[in-house]
Backbone as ProteinMPNN parsed JSONL, in Angstrom:
{"seq_chain_A": "MIEIELKKIEQILTLKIKSAPDEVKKSFPKVLQKNPLYWIAFSSDSFFSLIFLNDIYKNITLDRMSKRLDSFPGLILDSEKKAPAAIKIDNSKSMWVGNCTVKNMYSFDLGKDSTVILENHLQYVKFNNSEDYEYKIDLAYIISFGNEINVSNLPQYFEELLTYSIMKWRQEHASKS", "coords_chain_A": {"N_chain_A": [[61.078, 18.724, -34.424], [59.176, 19.726, -37.187], [58.422, 22.858, -38.79], [55.337, 24.018, -39.651], [53.56, 26.044, -41.9], [50.761, 27.25, -40.906], [48.992, 29.238, -41.645], [48.668, 29.255, -44.439], [47.392, 26.802, -44.803], [45.025, 27.329, -43.397], [43.991, 29.358, -45.065], [43.413, 27.87, -47.354], [41.463, 26.144, -46.307], [39.46, 28.042, -45.715], [38.862, 29.008, -48.273], [37.996, 26.647, -49.643], [36.204, 25.266, -47.942], [34.851, 26.827, -45.826], [33.956, 29.03, -47.335], [32.492, 27.871, -49.3], [29.682, 27.474, -51.51], [26.302, 27.173, -50.277], [24.886, 25.05, -51.434], [26.905, 23.305, -52.199], [28.046, 22.771, -49.71], [26.115, 21.155, -48.567], [26.747, 18.615, -49.335], [28.919, 17.955, -47.828], [30.533, 16.162, -45.096], [28.928, 15.985, -41.862], [30.543, 17.081, -39.835], [31.931, 19.079, -41.123], [30.008, 20.874, -41.705], [29.4, 22.333, -39.572], [29.41, 25.355, -37.615], [31.324, 27.25, -35.547], [34.002, 25.683, -37.439], [35.795, 22.955, -36.075], [39.04, 22.048, -35.687], [42.117, 20.239, -35.415], [45.52, 20.563, -35.846], [48.429, 18.694, -36.297], [51.882, 17.759, -36.329], [54.798, 15.872, -37.227], [58.233, 14.99, -37.711], [57.856, 13.376, -39.851], [55.221, 13.496, -40.847], [52.126, 15.337, -41.502], [49.029, 16.241, -40.085], [45.579, 17.022, -40.237], [42.842, 17.265, -38.338], [39.417, 16.858, -37.956], [36.906, 17.197, -35.538], [33.992, 16.07, -33.735], [31.816, 17.63, -31.255], [31.872, 16.112, -28.851], [34.228, 14.472, -28.963], [36.025, 16.481, -29.381], [36.151, 17.813, -26.909], [37.157, 15.741, -25.29], [39.616, 15.34, -26.508], [40.837, 17.862, -26.124], [41.04, 17.786, -23.342], [42.87, 15.646, -22.995], [45.064, 16.796, -24.282], [45.588, 18.944, -22.58], [46.603, 17.592, -20.444], [48.935, 16.785, -21.427], [48.988, 14.403, -22.86], [49.059, 11.895, -25.425], [47.004, 12.753, -27.997], [45.806, 11.214, -29.956], [46.295, 8.306, -29.611], [47.738, 5.382, -30.998], [47.015, 5.867, -33.602], [48.898, 6.532, -35.707], [51.728, 4.785, -36.553], [54.897, 5.321, -35.374], [57.716, 5.758, -37.375], [60.044, 4.645, -36.405], [59.368, 2.641, -34.689], [58.473, -0.798, -34.204], [55.646, -2.511, -34.71], [52.391, -4.058, -34.81], [50.159, -3.004, -37.416], [47.07, -1.924, -38.78], [46.807, -1.0, -41.422], [49.079, -0.574, -44.006], [50.668, 2.1, -45.479], [52.234, 3.526, -48.176], [53.773, 5.726, -50.326], [51.335, 6.467, -51.572], [48.65, 8.157, -53.101], [45.9, 10.298, -52.447], [44.441, 8.424, -50.951], [41.633, 6.837, -49.637], [40.227, 6.157, -46.586], [37.697, 4.766, -44.872], [35.083, 4.486, -42.393], [36.209, 2.652, -40.527], [37.157, 0.456, -37.865], [39.524, 0.07, -35.417], [41.23, -1.998, -33.222], [43.356, -2.197, -30.481], [45.789, -2.076, -31.871], [48.026, -0.31, -34.031], [46.595, 2.021, -36.302], [47.672, 2.946, -38.736], [50.6, 2.213, -40.514], [52.59, 4.375, -41.556], [54.132, 5.222, -44.43], [56.351, 6.952, -46.681], [55.661, 9.96, -48.613], [52.766, 10.099, -48.971], [49.222, 10.667, -49.228], [46.299, 10.906, -47.385], [42.856, 10.444, -46.773], [40.854, 10.276, -44.059], [37.941, 8.998, -42.764], [35.253, 8.847, -40.496], [36.45, 7.187, -38.401], [37.128, 4.838, -35.927], [38.922, 4.261, -33.018], [40.303, 1.989, -30.771], [42.139, 1.635, -27.829], [44.237, -0.098, -25.622], [45.955, 0.522, -22.801], [49.112, -0.097, -21.112], [48.611, 0.047, -18.389], [46.175, -1.057, -18.168], [44.143, 0.664, -18.762], [41.437, 1.552, -20.772], [40.871, 3.204, -23.823], [39.085, 5.109, -26.122], [38.447, 6.678, -29.252], [36.935, 8.777, -31.734], [37.451, 9.78, -35.015], [36.098, 12.05, -37.027], [36.799, 13.176, -39.463], [39.829, 13.341, -41.217], [42.84, 14.612, -42.611], [45.765, 13.34, -43.757], [49.144, 13.638, -44.349], [52.141, 12.444, -45.511], [55.657, 12.975, -45.376], [58.43, 12.902, -47.672], [60.571, 12.079, -50.373], [59.212, 13.359, -52.413], [57.024, 14.845, -51.284], [57.145, 17.621, -49.17], [57.73, 20.064, -46.561], [57.607, 22.54, -47.832], [55.994, 22.158, -50.149], [53.721, 21.166, -49.047], [51.198, 22.643, -48.626], [50.157, 22.648, -51.275], [49.748, 19.885, -51.781], [47.918, 19.374, -49.753], [45.765, 21.008, -50.563], [45.085, 19.757, -52.997], [44.243, 17.266, -52.023], [42.079, 17.982, -50.41], [40.406, 19.133, -52.361], [39.915, 16.872, -53.926], [38.457, 15.313, -52.069], [36.149, 16.883, -51.728], [35.09, 16.807, -54.312], [34.482, 14.077, -54.467], [32.554, 13.809, -52.401], [30.544, 15.443, -53.44], [29.844, 14.032, -55.756], [28.843, 11.671, -54.583], [26.701, 12.746, -53.146], [25.128, 13.749, -55.237], [24.416, 11.379, -56.513], [22.692, 10.278, -54.672], [20.578, 11.969, -54.686]], "CA_chain_A": [[59.753, 18.918, -35.007], [59.204, 20.663, -38.302], [57.566, 24.046, -38.682], [54.334, 24.071, -40.71], [52.913, 27.342, -42.011], [49.328, 26.977, -40.814], [48.204, 30.303, -42.29], [48.343, 28.812, -45.794], [46.401, 25.731, -44.636], [43.783, 28.014, -43.025], [43.484, 30.028, -46.265], [42.834, 26.832, -48.209], [40.211, 25.732, -45.659], [38.48, 29.115, -45.9], [38.483, 29.034, -49.685], [37.329, 25.422, -50.105], [35.171, 24.756, -47.03], [34.044, 27.874, -45.196], [33.365, 29.918, -48.346], [31.778, 27.091, -50.317], [28.244, 27.766, -51.592], [25.462, 26.304, -49.442], [24.544, 23.841, -52.187], [28.079, 22.423, -52.115], [28.208, 22.376, -48.3], [25.157, 20.081, -48.25], [27.375, 17.32, -49.61], [30.02, 17.743, -46.886], [30.207, 15.45, -43.85], [28.344, 16.866, -40.844], [31.582, 17.779, -39.073], [32.34, 20.26, -41.89], [28.857, 21.763, -41.852], [29.251, 23.07, -38.32], [30.025, 26.667, -37.539], [32.598, 27.236, -36.259], [34.687, 24.415, -37.664], [36.812, 22.686, -35.07], [40.069, 21.158, -36.19], [43.414, 20.196, -34.74], [46.633, 20.225, -36.735], [49.681, 18.337, -35.635], [52.874, 17.233, -37.257], [56.064, 15.334, -36.731], [59.228, 15.097, -38.777], [57.497, 12.516, -40.975], [53.88, 13.696, -41.394], [51.246, 16.409, -41.067], [47.625, 15.833, -40.085], [44.549, 17.991, -39.89], [41.774, 16.39, -37.857], [38.152, 17.507, -37.6], [36.257, 16.412, -34.489], [32.693, 16.528, -33.241], [31.913, 18.279, -29.936], [32.221, 15.15, -27.79], [35.646, 14.113, -29.028], [36.796, 17.716, -29.253], [36.379, 18.035, -25.476], [38.046, 14.675, -24.804], [40.948, 15.618, -27.058], [41.387, 19.019, -25.409], [41.393, 17.328, -22.003], [44.117, 14.882, -23.111], [46.135, 17.738, -24.617], [45.912, 19.724, -21.38], [47.376, 16.692, -19.57], [50.124, 16.438, -22.209], [48.879, 13.017, -23.304], [48.864, 11.718, -26.859], [45.592, 12.977, -28.309], [45.325, 10.165, -30.845], [47.195, 7.152, -29.474], [47.458, 4.247, -31.853], [46.604, 6.244, -34.956], [49.991, 6.419, -36.668], [52.924, 4.124, -36.049], [56.146, 6.047, -35.565], [58.549, 4.987, -38.299], [61.139, 3.981, -35.7], [58.828, 1.539, -33.894], [57.983, -2.0, -34.877], [54.419, -2.964, -34.065], [51.366, -4.34, -35.828], [49.3, -1.912, -37.862], [45.981, -2.419, -39.614], [46.989, -0.619, -42.823], [50.394, -0.047, -44.401], [50.525, 3.083, -46.544], [53.536, 4.018, -48.63], [53.749, 6.296, -51.67], [49.958, 6.41, -52.075], [48.048, 9.492, -53.169], [44.441, 10.388, -52.353], [43.9, 7.174, -50.41], [40.448, 7.095, -48.806], [39.976, 5.102, -45.604], [36.473, 5.19, -44.202], [34.253, 3.583, -41.603], [37.045, 1.591, -39.957], [37.338, 0.319, -36.423], [40.788, -0.604, -35.146], [41.351, -2.303, -31.796], [44.595, -2.662, -29.871], [46.948, -2.03, -32.759], [48.079, 0.959, -34.737], [45.767, 2.07, -37.503], [48.474, 3.139, -39.936], [52.043, 2.219, -40.645], [52.61, 5.423, -42.576], [55.389, 5.386, -45.148], [56.657, 8.274, -47.232], [55.0, 10.532, -49.787], [51.392, 9.615, -49.06], [48.144, 11.558, -48.811], [45.218, 10.03, -46.922], [41.631, 11.004, -46.209], [40.328, 9.337, -43.063], [36.579, 9.426, -42.437], [34.518, 7.973, -39.57], [37.415, 6.205, -37.899], [37.025, 4.557, -34.492], [40.16, 3.646, -32.541], [40.304, 1.492, -29.396], [43.499, 1.414, -27.351], [44.373, -0.584, -24.25], [47.281, 0.891, -22.329], [49.758, -1.069, -20.213], [48.003, 0.108, -17.058], [44.841, -1.639, -18.363], [43.159, 1.688, -19.09], [40.899, 1.513, -22.13], [40.607, 4.529, -24.372], [38.572, 5.075, -27.48], [38.138, 7.976, -29.835], [36.436, 8.768, -33.1], [37.864, 10.866, -35.884], [35.086, 12.227, -38.065], [37.476, 13.437, -40.731], [41.229, 13.758, -41.092], [43.717, 14.622, -43.773], [47.101, 12.953, -43.286], [50.107, 13.757, -45.448], [53.487, 12.07, -45.06], [56.764, 13.599, -46.099], [59.419, 12.001, -48.267], [61.346, 12.707, -51.441], [58.307, 14.155, -53.239], [56.243, 15.766, -50.453], [57.935, 18.224, -48.1], [57.057, 21.173, -45.893], [57.395, 23.632, -48.786], [54.882, 21.908, -51.054], [52.602, 20.607, -48.274], [49.907, 23.273, -48.934], [49.696, 22.192, -52.588], [49.217, 18.527, -51.625], [46.716, 19.471, -48.922], [44.687, 21.547, -51.386], [44.683, 18.702, -53.929], [43.522, 16.243, -51.262], [40.806, 18.585, -50.024], [39.622, 19.244, -53.589], [39.493, 15.507, -54.267], [37.401, 14.873, -51.152], [34.936, 17.652, -52.043], [34.556, 16.239, -55.553], [33.914, 12.763, -54.138], [31.314, 14.02, -51.638], [29.526, 15.999, -54.354], [29.385, 12.929, -56.595], [28.016, 10.8, -53.75], [25.478, 13.485, -52.837], [24.34, 13.804, -56.475], [23.868, 10.055, -56.804], [21.619, 10.023, -53.695], [19.467, 12.912, -54.936]], "C_chain_A": [[59.854, 19.982, -36.096], [58.209, 21.796, -38.09], [56.634, 24.099, -39.892], [53.715, 25.464, -40.715], [51.398, 27.127, -42.062], [48.468, 28.051, -41.476], [47.782, 29.891, -43.704], [47.279, 27.704, -45.744], [45.042, 26.347, -44.295], [43.169, 28.735, -44.224], [42.807, 29.029, -47.205], [41.505, 26.348, -47.624], [39.108, 26.777, -45.861], [37.965, 29.116, -47.331], [37.61, 27.839, -50.064], [36.148, 24.992, -49.237], [34.267, 25.88, -46.522], [33.322, 28.752, -46.212], [32.613, 29.169, -49.441], [30.305, 27.491, -50.341], [27.441, 26.748, -50.77], [25.115, 24.996, -50.142], [25.689, 22.825, -52.142], [28.239, 21.904, -50.685], [27.258, 21.245, -47.906], [25.763, 18.696, -48.462], [28.487, 16.979, -48.617], [29.581, 16.85, -45.722], [29.726, 16.457, -42.798], [29.397, 17.675, -40.092], [32.076, 19.03, -39.799], [31.203, 21.249, -42.088], [28.627, 22.603, -40.601], [29.918, 24.44, -38.415], [30.14, 27.047, -36.066], [33.107, 25.811, -36.474], [35.681, 24.2, -36.539], [37.777, 21.659, -35.629], [41.342, 21.293, -35.368], [44.451, 19.809, -35.785], [47.796, 19.771, -35.875], [50.601, 17.68, -36.643], [54.046, 16.645, -36.5], [57.07, 15.544, -37.853], [58.806, 14.313, -40.016], [56.098, 12.745, -41.544], [53.206, 14.937, -40.814], [49.829, 15.85, -41.072], [46.746, 16.992, -39.647], [43.311, 17.169, -39.583], [40.575, 17.224, -37.432], [37.416, 16.6, -36.625], [34.883, 16.962, -34.166], [32.871, 17.056, -31.817], [32.353, 17.332, -28.833], [33.716, 14.87, -27.802], [36.554, 15.333, -29.015], [37.138, 17.943, -27.789], [37.313, 16.987, -24.881], [39.474, 14.949, -25.257], [41.598, 16.796, -26.343], [41.811, 18.644, -23.989], [42.714, 16.55, -22.033], [45.293, 15.815, -23.422], [46.553, 18.534, -23.39], [46.739, 18.909, -20.388], [48.664, 16.224, -20.24], [50.168, 14.95, -22.567], [48.696, 12.991, -24.813], [47.371, 11.828, -27.158], [44.992, 11.858, -29.141], [46.242, 8.94, -30.78], [46.754, 6.022, -30.403], [47.081, 4.604, -33.279], [47.715, 5.982, -35.97], [51.219, 5.834, -35.98], [54.14, 4.968, -36.379], [57.082, 5.169, -36.395], [59.693, 4.245, -37.611], [60.667, 2.796, -34.862], [58.446, 0.367, -34.786], [56.792, -2.492, -34.07], [53.406, -3.287, -35.152], [50.528, -3.106, -36.146], [48.251, -2.495, -38.811], [46.243, -2.159, -41.098], [48.39, -0.048, -43.016], [50.171, 0.882, -45.594], [51.917, 3.59, -46.9], [53.412, 4.477, -50.076], [52.374, 6.145, -52.328], [49.377, 7.816, -52.059], [46.528, 9.367, -53.148], [43.811, 9.074, -51.903], [42.749, 7.514, -49.468], [40.249, 5.901, -47.895], [38.764, 5.547, -44.8], [35.784, 4.075, -43.457], [35.026, 2.387, -41.065], [36.997, 1.628, -38.439], [38.621, -0.471, -36.216], [40.921, -0.77, -33.637], [42.748, -2.819, -31.479], [45.738, -2.894, -30.849], [46.944, -0.649, -33.402], [47.163, 0.897, -35.957], [46.646, 2.087, -38.749], [49.964, 3.004, -39.673], [52.281, 3.134, -41.845], [54.006, 5.58, -43.156], [55.506, 6.794, -45.704], [55.733, 8.645, -48.384], [53.59, 10.0, -50.004], [50.41, 10.688, -48.614], [46.918, 10.694, -48.553], [44.05, 10.872, -46.417], [41.063, 9.925, -45.3], [38.962, 9.852, -42.631], [35.899, 8.372, -41.568], [35.38, 6.823, -39.065], [37.263, 6.063, -36.388], [38.255, 3.771, -34.069], [39.983, 3.247, -31.085], [41.739, 1.172, -29.016], [43.429, 0.903, -25.918], [45.816, -0.294, -23.828], [47.823, -0.161, -21.371], [49.137, -1.09, -18.824], [46.553, -0.371, -17.085], [43.755, -0.602, -18.62], [42.731, 1.517, -20.548], [40.606, 2.94, -22.575], [40.085, 4.347, -25.784], [38.332, 6.499, -27.961], [37.657, 7.776, -31.261], [36.968, 9.996, -33.821], [36.824, 10.95, -36.995], [35.731, 12.398, -39.434], [38.913, 13.864, -40.445], [41.905, 13.71, -42.454], [45.124, 14.373, -43.241], [48.032, 12.952, -44.494], [51.498, 13.435, -44.904], [54.543, 12.671, -45.976], [57.722, 12.53, -46.632], [60.225, 12.749, -49.294], [60.492, 13.658, -52.274], [57.581, 15.227, -52.431], [57.125, 16.286, -49.322], [57.152, 19.398, -47.515], [56.728, 22.298, -46.885], [56.19, 23.406, -49.686], [53.676, 21.257, -50.361], [51.28, 21.301, -48.596], [49.325, 22.822, -50.281], [49.077, 20.794, -52.473], [47.951, 18.529, -50.769], [45.541, 19.972, -49.763], [44.18, 20.509, -52.387], [43.849, 17.634, -53.227], [42.141, 16.748, -50.849], [39.877, 18.707, -51.24], [39.084, 17.883, -54.013], [38.344, 15.055, -53.361], [36.089, 15.605, -51.433], [34.276, 17.096, -53.311], [33.861, 14.899, -55.278], [32.599, 12.915, -53.378], [30.203, 14.545, -52.542], [28.968, 14.908, -55.273], [28.461, 11.989, -55.812], [26.665, 11.461, -53.448], [24.558, 13.527, -54.064], [23.696, 12.459, -56.787], [22.734, 9.67, -55.848], [20.386, 10.876, -53.959], [18.56, 12.432, -56.048]], "O_chain_A": [[60.529, 20.999, -35.937], [57.273, 21.681, -37.298], [57.094, 24.212, -41.028], [53.385, 26.005, -39.66], [50.832, 26.857, -43.121], [47.32, 27.782, -41.832], [46.651, 30.157, -44.113], [46.366, 27.687, -46.569], [44.021, 25.933, -44.844], [41.949, 28.724, -44.386], [41.756, 29.316, -47.778], [40.533, 26.162, -48.357], [37.962, 26.429, -46.144], [36.76, 29.216, -47.562], [36.592, 28.006, -50.737], [35.19, 24.412, -49.747], [33.06, 25.874, -46.766], [32.191, 29.173, -45.97], [32.148, 29.779, -50.404], [29.738, 27.813, -49.297], [27.862, 25.604, -50.6], [25.059, 23.946, -49.502], [25.451, 21.62, -52.056], [28.535, 20.726, -50.48], [27.566, 20.462, -47.008], [25.338, 17.723, -47.839], [28.946, 15.838, -48.571], [28.395, 16.788, -45.399], [30.081, 17.635, -42.847], [29.16, 18.834, -39.751], [32.587, 19.949, -39.159], [31.423, 22.351, -42.59], [27.761, 23.477, -40.581], [30.854, 24.649, -39.187], [29.114, 27.155, -35.394], [32.7, 24.873, -35.79], [36.338, 25.142, -36.095], [37.389, 20.55, -35.997], [41.598, 22.311, -34.725], [44.271, 18.838, -36.52], [48.109, 20.384, -34.854], [50.17, 17.13, -37.656], [54.246, 16.89, -35.31], [56.769, 16.215, -38.84], [59.327, 14.545, -41.106], [55.8, 12.239, -42.626], [53.634, 15.502, -39.807], [49.467, 15.076, -41.958], [47.12, 17.815, -38.812], [42.789, 16.465, -40.447], [40.699, 18.169, -36.653], [37.308, 15.393, -36.843], [34.63, 18.159, -34.301], [33.953, 16.941, -31.241], [33.133, 17.721, -27.965], [34.391, 15.01, -26.783], [37.731, 15.225, -28.673], [38.287, 18.233, -27.459], [38.167, 17.314, -24.056], [40.422, 14.806, -24.484], [42.777, 16.738, -25.994], [42.827, 19.131, -23.493], [43.581, 16.772, -21.187], [46.387, 15.639, -22.886], [47.742, 18.773, -23.18], [47.486, 19.471, -19.587], [49.39, 15.385, -19.706], [51.229, 14.325, -22.576], [48.23, 13.965, -25.404], [46.57, 11.065, -26.617], [43.796, 11.582, -29.042], [46.884, 8.581, -31.767], [45.565, 5.75, -30.565], [46.849, 3.707, -34.09], [47.503, 5.295, -36.969], [51.678, 6.339, -34.955], [54.381, 5.29, -37.543], [57.214, 3.973, -36.135], [60.251, 3.309, -38.184], [61.492, 2.024, -34.374], [58.139, 0.533, -35.967], [56.919, -2.843, -32.898], [53.549, -2.838, -36.289], [50.23, -2.287, -35.277], [48.523, -3.443, -39.548], [45.936, -3.004, -41.939], [48.824, 0.841, -42.284], [49.561, 0.495, -46.591], [52.675, 4.026, -46.034], [52.997, 3.711, -50.946], [52.267, 5.748, -53.488], [49.59, 8.573, -51.113], [45.952, 8.459, -53.747], [42.77, 8.666, -52.419], [42.882, 8.381, -48.604], [40.118, 4.769, -48.36], [38.799, 6.578, -44.129], [35.874, 2.9, -43.814], [34.558, 1.25, -41.136], [36.821, 2.679, -37.822], [38.785, -1.555, -36.775], [40.75, 0.181, -32.875], [43.251, -3.744, -32.116], [46.552, -3.8, -30.669], [45.958, 0.083, -33.316], [46.987, -0.161, -36.562], [46.405, 1.342, -39.699], [50.51, 3.598, -38.743], [52.182, 2.71, -42.997], [54.937, 6.011, -42.475], [54.831, 7.714, -45.241], [55.12, 7.795, -49.029], [53.259, 9.513, -51.085], [50.712, 11.507, -47.746], [46.542, 9.861, -49.378], [44.236, 11.876, -45.729], [40.824, 8.796, -45.731], [38.831, 10.993, -42.189], [35.955, 7.176, -41.854], [35.074, 5.65, -39.277], [37.271, 7.056, -35.66], [38.596, 2.753, -34.671], [39.565, 4.059, -30.259], [42.466, 0.526, -29.77], [42.657, 1.41, -25.103], [46.766, -0.801, -24.424], [47.079, -1.011, -20.88], [49.136, -2.124, -18.157], [45.793, -0.126, -16.148], [42.575, -0.945, -18.689], [43.566, 1.357, -21.438], [40.149, 3.771, -21.789], [40.593, 3.524, -26.545], [38.05, 7.401, -27.173], [37.93, 6.76, -31.9], [36.934, 11.108, -33.294], [36.688, 10.032, -37.804], [35.271, 11.839, -40.43], [39.168, 14.654, -39.536], [41.583, 12.89, -43.313], [45.612, 15.106, -42.381], [47.74, 12.343, -45.523], [51.97, 14.068, -43.96], [54.337, 12.846, -47.177], [57.802, 11.418, -46.11], [60.533, 13.927, -49.111], [60.998, 14.657, -52.786], [57.528, 16.386, -52.842], [57.765, 15.513, -48.609], [56.032, 19.678, -47.943], [55.679, 22.933, -46.776], [55.44, 24.342, -49.965], [52.723, 20.847, -51.025], [50.293, 20.602, -48.828], [48.114, 22.637, -50.396], [47.997, 20.551, -53.012], [47.019, 17.769, -51.033], [44.443, 19.421, -49.683], [42.973, 20.395, -52.601], [42.859, 17.155, -53.779], [41.154, 16.016, -50.932], [38.686, 18.41, -51.14], [37.926, 17.764, -54.414], [37.367, 14.478, -53.84], [35.023, 14.993, -51.379], [33.057, 16.937, -53.369], [32.78, 14.633, -55.803], [31.629, 12.221, -53.682], [29.05, 14.132, -52.418], [27.766, 14.866, -55.536], [27.423, 11.566, -56.32], [25.622, 10.809, -53.492], [23.345, 13.36, -53.937], [22.564, 12.404, -57.268], [21.904, 8.825, -56.185], [19.286, 10.55, -53.514], [17.584, 13.104, -56.381]]}, "name": "protein", "num_of_chains": 1, "seq": "MIEIELKKIEQILTLKIKSAPDEVKKSFPKVLQKNPLYWIAFSSDSFFSLIFLNDIYKNITLDRMSKRLDSFPGLILDSEKKAPAAIKIDNSKSMWVGNCTVKNMYSFDLGKDSTVILENHLQYVKFNNSEDYEYKIDLAYIISFGNEINVSNLPQYFEELLTYSIMKWRQEHASKS"}
């Protein structure tokens, strides 16, 4: 497992989200308007993700983590596995995936050097023991590593992705006003 410097990610979040003027915050998704913000960061050798959750799924996720279970099963296909996935992403920047529901398959076959914004994602998983599990991700930033994106420049790509999402939300908010 790679080592991510979360302090830099937290500084970017503080600068762009927590310290944003109230007028700008009005355009953010509800999950980013809460205080305190609740997010989970996790990474593997091939990607980094920062996931924002509402109170309901925050508690479910913490419960799964305490049991050492995969918090987001079916979200990202491990590059070594072969299985069906709803969306193949490879070498894509600032890809926006929103309002999706995925059932009984992986959501993403995540290739290299990609940055993804995931908003309002619902995932249904059926385990081998016939247990059904569902979760909702209000907002996530997913960044895959490759030849271009690596641990050293991850904060730069994260900041660019976050800036892009804020710009998009502000444009949408302005068009509704």
